[in-house]
N, C-alpha and C positions, 0 to 999 in steps of 0.2 A: 771646696766642699759644699759651698752654698749652691754653686751651679749644678753639682751632682744631685742635690736634693730637689732643686727646681725641675731638673730633667726627669727625675723619677716621679715627680708629682704631675708630669705632663705639661709643665710650663717651659716648653722647649725654646720659645723665642727669648724669654728672660734668661734662660741658661746660656744661650749663645751670646746674648748681649753682655752678660757678666764675663764670659771668656774673652770676647773681643775687647771690651773695655779694660780688662786686666792686662791683656797683652799690649794694648796701646799705652797704658800707664807705665808698664815695665820698659817698653821701647823708649819712651820719652824720658823716664827718670832713673833708669837702671835697676839693678838688682838690690834695691834698698830693703831694709828690715821692715819698714812700714812707710806709709805715704800720708801726707797731709790731706785730709778729706776735702778741703776747700781748694787748695792750689795744685794738688797732685805731686808736690815736691817730695822727692825721696828723703826719708829721715832715718835716723839710727845708723846701723851698719851699712856700708856702701856696697859690700859684696856678700850679701846674705844668701847662704846656700839654700835655705828653705824656699826663697823666691825663685831661684834657678830650678830647683826640683819641681816647683809648681809649673813652670813653663814646659819642662820635659813631660810632665803628666798631661798637660793640655794638648801638646803636640802629638803625643802617643795616642791619646783618645781620639783626636781628630783624624789621624792617619788610619787608625783601626776602623773608625766609622766610615771613612772615605772608601776603604777597601771593601767593606760590607755592601756599600751602595753600588760599587763598580761591577 
């Protein structure tokens, strides 16, 4: 949601960084409920569906944008 707001405000580089960093964190630490802000360690539930849904949303938006540019 933060990346959406940044993109809508014209802050596209920050929005992309948030998406990239989020996906990197999930790749490294799994579908955790939340993450330690200092270490990136996954905390809480280990298979949290909200995090998985966020990845689906990120990838859907990326593919939609990619198709628009093609």
